[in-house]
C-alpha positions, 0 to 999 in steps of 0.5 A: 460522511468522509471525503478523501483528498491529497495530503498536505504538508500540514497533515504530516504531524496529524498523520504521524500521530494517527499512525503511531498506535497501529505502528506500535502494535505492529499493524503498520510498518514504520515508514517515512511518509512523503506528503505527495504519496498520501491520501487522507480521509476527513470527516465532516468536521475536517478531522483526519480519520484515515489515510493510505499511501502509495510507494513506488516499487518500479515504473509499473508497480506501486505499493498500497501502504500505510492503510489506516482507518480510525473508524473501523467497520464504516467502509472507510478502509474500502473507500481508501483502497479504491482511492489508492487504486484510482490514484495508481491508475492516474499515475499510469501504473500497471499494477498495485500491490499490498504487503499485508496480514489482512489477505481476506480484506484485500482479496475481497477488493480484487487483489490476488495473492502471489507466492513471491514476497520481498521479505523472503528475497531479502532473507535470500530465500529462493524466489518464486515468481508468478508467471502471470505478472512478469513485471513483478520480480524486478519490483519485488527485488527493488523492494527487498533491497531498498526496504525489507533488508533494512527493516527491523522486522525482517526475520519475523516478517510473514506478510502476504503479497497481493497484487491487482493488475490495473487494466490498460484501457482504464489507465489510458482513460485516467491519463 
């Protein structure tokens, strides 16, 4: 059995080691992890077996990123997504987004695909905003300029952007 908790500074070296292989395979983007943005999953022996992080795109939009489970097929990825969604709600976010190649995984957990993408904006391709999510275009522009434009994988990136609106009443209950 695993439990999820906030990461500590002592966890960062373990996390970097845990995420090195999926980064090398291109499954995760190489990004600096801020300890205050990371949740870890520990097994009964205290070993870190998974992680997820939240990155701020705007006051309303948080990105779920660096999702990794060292024990695939156990439901840990789903539990980490649920923990990240709960954390985003507790921070008062209006929306949580995921940039991913695993569209189906996130869609099964309530995320909705949109046609906009920060990598496309960073390449200066025409933006296609989704009118259902008016807070998204500014946040996507921020991500495009602050992250995607500097990414070495920019010209080959084709990650999908999926979003989940965080219910206003649920956000108030968590605050």
